[in-house]
C-alpha positions in Angstrom: 102.7 201.2 121.6 103.8 201.8 125.2 103.8 205.6 124.6 100.5 205.5 122.9 101.7 206.6 119.5 104.7 206.1 117.2 106.8 209.3 116.9 108.9 207.9 114.2 105.8 207.1 112.1 104.7 210.8 112.4 108.2 212.0 111.4 108.4 209.7 108.4 104.9 210.6 107.2 105.7 214.3 107.4 109.0 213.8 105.7 107.3 212.0 102.8 104.8 214.9 102.5 107.7 217.3 102.2 109.4 215.2 99.5 106.1 215.2 97.5 105.8 218.9 97.9 109.3 219.3 96.4 108.6 217.0 93.5 110.3 213.9 94.9 107.3 211.6 94.3 109.5 208.6 93.8 110.1 208.4 97.6 108.1 205.5 99.1 107.0 205.5 102.7 106.5 202.0 104.2 104.9 202.5 107.6 104.2 198.7 108.1 107.5 197.5 106.7 108.8 196.2 110.1 107.3 194.2 112.8 108.6 193.1 116.1 108.5 189.3 116.2 110.3 188.7 119.4 109.1 189.8 122.9 112.0 191.7 124.4 112.7 193.7 127.5 112.2 197.4 127.5 115.5 199.0 126.2 115.2 201.8 128.9 117.6 200.9 131.7 119.7 198.4 129.8 123.4 199.0 129.2 124.8 198.9 125.7 125.7 195.1 125.7 122.2 194.2 127.1 120.5 196.4 124.5 122.5 194.7 121.6 121.6 191.2 122.7 118.0 192.1 123.7 117.0 193.0 120.1 118.9 190.2 118.3 116.5 188.8 115.6 113.6 190.8 117.1 112.4 192.3 113.8 111.0 191.0 110.6 110.2 192.7 107.2 106.7 192.3 105.9 106.3 190.4 102.6 105.3 193.6 100.9 108.4 195.4 102.2 110.7 192.5 101.2 109.5 192.8 97.6 109.9 196.6 97.6 113.2 196.7 99.4 115.0 193.7 97.8 118.3 195.0 96.4 117.4 198.7 96.8 120.4 201.0 96.4 119.3 203.4 99.1 116.9 203.3 102.1 116.4 205.9 104.8 115.4 204.7 108.3 113.6 207.1 110.6 113.9 206.9 114.3 112.9 209.5 117.0 115.7 208.7 119.5 119.0 206.8 118.9 120.7 205.9 122.2 123.1 203.1 121.7 122.1 202.4 118.1 121.2 198.8 118.9 117.7 199.1 117.4 118.8 200.7 114.2 121.8 198.4 114.0 119.6 195.3 114.2 117.2 196.8 111.5 120.2 197.6 109.3 121.4 194.0 109.5 118.0 192.9 108.4 117.9 195.3 105.5 121.4 194.3 104.4 120.3 190.6 104.4 117.7 191.6 101.8 120.3 193.4 99.6 119.8 197.0 100.6 123.1 198.7 99.7 123.1 202.0 101.5 121.1 202.9 104.7 120.8 206.4 106.1 119.6 206.9 109.6 117.5 210.0 110.3 116.8 210.8 113.9 115.7 213.8 116.0 117.8 213.0 119.1 121.1 211.2 119.5 122.1 210.4 123.0 125.7 211.0 123.9 127.8 207.9 124.5 129.2 209.6 127.6 125.8 209.5 129.3 125.3 205.8 128.9 
């Protein structure tokens, strides 16, 4: 919201179009699956420990997503930038709580741990 658009949403939508183009119509894109339910500080400028605690219990799955994701064998999570991994880690914990067995993380940019 702060940037004015959701880069990860654009990436995921495009990826789903490519799956369809190659006959993989069973891939489901859930743009409204997650919502932030806790007001948190901006992650930018926080160190790794602060980032991890900042996002604890900050996300919730929508009822529709819960019914679709419950006990799924494989889910892919799309993010534009992964810095410390705290956001994707928190979302993975949430997905695991709902029985998702395997989670792949697709990102465009991964920050080097040395730069943190």
